[in-house]
N, CA, C and O of each residue as an XYZ file, in Angstrom:
320
protein
N      61.479     84.718    131.831
C      60.169     85.328    131.672
C      60.081     85.939    130.275
O      60.954     86.702    129.863
N      59.017     85.594    129.555
C      58.808     86.146    128.224
C      58.345     87.593    128.352
O      57.583     87.944    129.253
N      58.817     88.410    127.445
C      58.453     89.823    127.479
C      57.078     89.972    126.835
O      56.884     89.566    125.689
N      56.125     90.550    127.561
C      54.766     90.697    127.035
C      54.674     91.834    126.020
O      55.553     92.691    125.938
N      53.594     91.818    125.256
C      53.353     92.922    124.329
C      52.868     94.132    125.118
O      52.493     94.022    126.286
N      52.881     95.290    124.460
C      52.445     96.517    125.130
C      50.968     96.444    125.519
O      50.575     96.972    126.560
N      50.158     95.799    124.700
C      48.733     95.669    125.009
C      48.519     94.749    126.211
O      47.634     94.994    127.031
N      49.313     93.710    126.315
C      49.174     92.773    127.431
C      49.491     93.433    128.768
O      48.917     93.071    129.796
N      50.397     94.392    128.754
C      50.768     95.064    129.998
C      49.575     95.716    130.676
O      49.513     95.769    131.904
N      48.630     96.213    129.892
C      47.459     96.890    130.451
C      46.627     95.977    131.349
O      45.948     96.454    132.258
N      46.677     94.677    131.100
C      45.868     93.751    131.887
C      46.631     93.158    133.079
O      46.058     92.388    133.849
N      47.895     93.501    133.237
C      48.704     92.953    134.334
C      48.305     93.561    135.673
O      47.952     94.737    135.759
N      48.367     92.747    136.699
C      48.189     93.249    138.060
C      49.451     94.010    138.450
O      50.514     93.824    137.857
N      49.317     94.863    139.452
C      50.435     95.690    139.903
C      51.636     94.833    140.295
O      52.768     95.179    139.959
N      51.414     93.731    140.993
C      52.526     92.877    141.425
C      53.269     92.274    140.231
O      54.488     92.105    140.277
N      52.535     91.950    139.166
C      53.185     91.436    137.956
C      54.006     92.523    137.270
O      55.096     92.261    136.760
N      53.479     93.733    137.261
C      54.228     94.858    136.692
C      55.519     95.076    137.479
O      56.573     95.327    136.894
N      55.434     94.981    138.804
C      56.616     95.148    139.643
C      57.653     94.066    139.347
O      58.841     94.362    139.216
N      57.207     92.819    139.242
C      58.144     91.723    138.954
C      58.817     91.904    137.600
O      60.015     91.664    137.456
N      58.049     92.323    136.623
C      58.615     92.561    135.297
C      59.630     93.698    135.340
O      60.707     93.600    134.752
N      59.281     94.771    136.035
C      60.196     95.914    136.147
C      61.504     95.489    136.817
O      62.584     95.874    136.370
N      61.409     94.705    137.875
C      62.615     94.222    138.558
C      63.460     93.367    137.624
O      64.684     93.495    137.597
N      62.810     92.494    136.861
C      63.567     91.612    135.970
C      64.251     92.385    134.843
O      65.253     91.930    134.291
N      63.701     93.567    134.503
C      64.297     94.397    133.454
C      65.287     95.422    134.002
O      65.904     96.174    133.247
N      65.425     95.439    135.322
C      66.363     96.371    135.936
C      65.798     97.770    136.127
O      66.554     98.736    136.237
N      64.485     97.886    136.166
C      63.835     99.180    136.354
C      63.335     99.318    137.781
O      63.200     98.334    138.509
N      63.063    100.559    138.166
C      62.467    100.791    139.485
C      61.085    100.157    139.520
O      60.321    100.252    138.559
N      60.774     99.512    140.633
C      59.502     98.807    140.723
C      58.579     99.399    141.778
O      57.474     98.894    141.977
N      59.009    100.468    142.463
C      58.192    101.019    143.536
C      57.467    102.308    143.130
O      57.228    103.186    143.959
N      57.128    102.402    141.859
C      56.381    103.553    141.363
C      54.880    103.291    141.488
O      54.451    102.155    141.691
N      54.093    104.359    141.364
C      52.643    104.180    141.297
C      52.316    103.350    140.055
O      53.091    103.330    139.098
N      51.185    102.677    140.070
C      50.822    101.760    138.986
C      50.840    102.435    137.618
O      51.361    101.866    136.659
N      50.280    103.634    137.514
C      50.229    104.306    136.213
C      51.622    104.687    135.722
O      51.915    104.571    134.532
N      52.477    105.139    136.629
C      53.847    105.508    136.239
C      54.692    104.278    135.927
O      55.543    104.308    135.038
N      54.450    103.200    136.663
C      55.174    101.953    136.417
C      54.818    101.408    135.037
O      55.694    100.977    134.287
N      53.544    101.430    134.712
C      53.090    100.975    133.400
C      53.698    101.827    132.291
O      54.148    101.299    131.275
N      53.710    103.129    132.484
C      54.290    104.045    131.497
C      55.790    103.793    131.327
O      56.296    103.798    130.205
N      56.496    103.574    132.429
C      57.941    103.316    132.375
C      58.232    101.998    131.667
O      59.170    101.909    130.875
N      57.433    100.981    131.951
C      57.629     99.683    131.288
C      57.390     99.780    129.790
O      58.156     99.237    128.993
N      56.335    100.467    129.415
C      56.039    100.622    127.986
C      57.146    101.393    127.278
O      57.545    101.029    126.171
N      57.642    102.446    127.903
C      58.722    103.234    127.307
C      59.977    102.387    127.160
O      60.663    102.450    126.140
N      60.272    101.597    128.182
C      61.466    100.743    128.139
C      61.352     99.704    127.024
O      62.300     99.499    126.266
N      60.204     99.055    126.923
C      60.017     98.021    125.908
C      60.047     98.608    124.501
O      60.582     97.986    123.583
N      59.474     99.804    124.322
C      59.531    100.464    123.010
C      60.979    100.791    122.640
O      61.401    100.602    121.499
N      61.729    101.286    123.628
C      63.129    101.639    123.388
C      63.945    100.402    123.015
O      64.761    100.448    122.094
N      63.725     99.308    123.724
C      64.450     98.068    123.433
C      64.096     97.543    122.045
O      64.973     97.078    121.317
N      62.825     97.613    121.677
C      62.405     97.153    120.353
C      63.045     98.011    119.266
O      63.471     97.496    118.232
N      63.111     99.316    119.501
C      63.732    100.221    118.532
C      65.215     99.908    118.378
O      65.742     99.875    117.266
N      65.886     99.679    119.515
C      67.313     99.339    119.466
C      67.532     98.038    118.698
O      68.463     97.933    117.899
N      66.687     97.068    118.937
C      66.810     95.775    118.265
C      66.623     95.928    116.763
O      67.355     95.325    115.978
N      65.646     96.733    116.361
C      65.417     96.978    114.935
C      66.609     97.682    114.294
O      66.991     97.358    113.169
N      67.192     98.634    114.999
C      68.357     99.341    114.470
C      69.535     98.386    114.306
O      70.268     98.469    113.320
N      69.721     97.487    115.259
C      70.804     96.511    115.159
C      70.596     95.579    113.982
O      71.550     95.244    113.279
N      69.349     95.152    113.758
C      69.060     94.293    112.617
C      69.331     95.027    111.315
O      69.869     94.444    110.374
N      68.963     96.302    111.251
C      69.194     97.089    110.041
C      70.685     97.266    109.786
O      71.126     97.208    108.638
N      71.463     97.480    110.836
C      72.907     97.634    110.674
C      73.522     96.336    110.181
O      74.391     96.364    109.310
N      73.099     95.210    110.711
C      73.631     93.921    110.275
C      73.335     93.701    108.805
O      74.190     93.218    108.063
N      72.142     94.048    108.381
C      71.762     93.896    106.979
C      72.545     94.808    106.071
O      72.927     94.403    104.973
N      72.796     96.036    106.500
C      73.531     96.969    105.655
C      74.992     96.575    105.560
O      75.621     96.784    104.523
N      75.542     96.007    106.626
C      76.927     95.553    106.573
C      77.058     94.375    105.613
O      78.049     94.269    104.891
N      76.073     93.501    105.602
C      76.098     92.368    104.692
C      76.033     92.849    103.257
O      76.781     92.356    102.412
N      75.153     93.804    102.958
C      75.053     94.293    101.589
C      76.308     95.053    101.188
O      76.715     95.004    100.027
N      76.929     95.758    102.137
C      78.176     96.449    101.845
C      79.273     95.427    101.540
O      80.044     95.604    100.597
N      79.339     94.376    102.325
C      80.322     93.319    102.097
C      80.112     92.696    100.730
O      81.081     92.468    100.006
N      78.878     92.417    100.362
C      78.590     91.842     99.051
C      78.971     92.807     97.931
O      79.447     92.375     96.881
N      78.767     94.099     98.142
C      79.148     95.089     97.134
C      80.653     95.142     96.966
O      81.151     95.259     95.846
N      81.378     95.056     98.065
C      82.830     95.117     97.993
C      83.411     93.911     97.270
O      84.457     94.022     96.631
N      82.766     92.787     97.359
C      83.262     91.582     96.683
C      83.367     91.790     95.175
O      84.229     91.201     94.522
N      82.496     92.622     94.629
C      82.515     92.861     93.194
C      83.771     93.614     92.758
O      84.188     93.498     91.605
N      84.377     94.381     93.662
C      85.512     95.207     93.297
C      86.862     94.549     93.568
O      87.900     95.069     93.157
N      86.855     93.424     94.247
C      88.107     92.754     94.558
C      88.313     91.576     93.623
O      87.351     90.960     93.165
N      89.584     91.262     93.339
C      89.842     90.049     92.566
C      89.317     88.835     93.327
O      89.278     88.845     94.557
N      88.923     87.811     92.618
C      88.320     86.634     93.229
C      89.211     86.024     94.300
O      88.716     85.580     95.336
N      90.507     85.996     94.067
C      91.420     85.399     95.046
C      91.412     86.172     96.361
O      91.514     85.578     97.434
N      91.290     87.495     96.279
C      91.257     88.296     97.503
C      89.903     88.257     98.189
O      89.829     88.195     99.416
N      88.838     88.294     97.409
C      87.512     88.340     98.025
C      87.225     87.078     98.816
O      86.522     87.138     99.825
N      87.748     85.935     98.388
C      87.541     84.704     99.131
C      88.314     84.699    100.440
O      87.836     84.152    101.434
N      89.481     85.289    100.459
C      90.266     85.282    101.686
C      89.857     86.391    102.653
O      89.993     86.233    103.866
N      89.357     87.510    102.128
C      88.974     88.632    102.974
C      87.590     88.406    103.570
O      87.374     88.682    104.750
N      86.668     87.917    102.786
C      85.284     87.759    103.254
C      85.046     86.316    103.485
O      83.948     85.927    103.884
């Protein structure tokens, strides 16, 4: 199941919200307004985590590239 955008969630029927919550491992027996709020919070949190992971991967790559400048060529090829 593709993860919908936050705006799309507003148009979902209650049963669809429940199915999505179950597939994400969240409680699905909440009132509709609370279920919608919980889903939005979960999706925002996951998106934030994903962005942080991407930023960490990028910073590690730039750090690795910076370190290559300080090592002799023979070592930088074998280490990186």
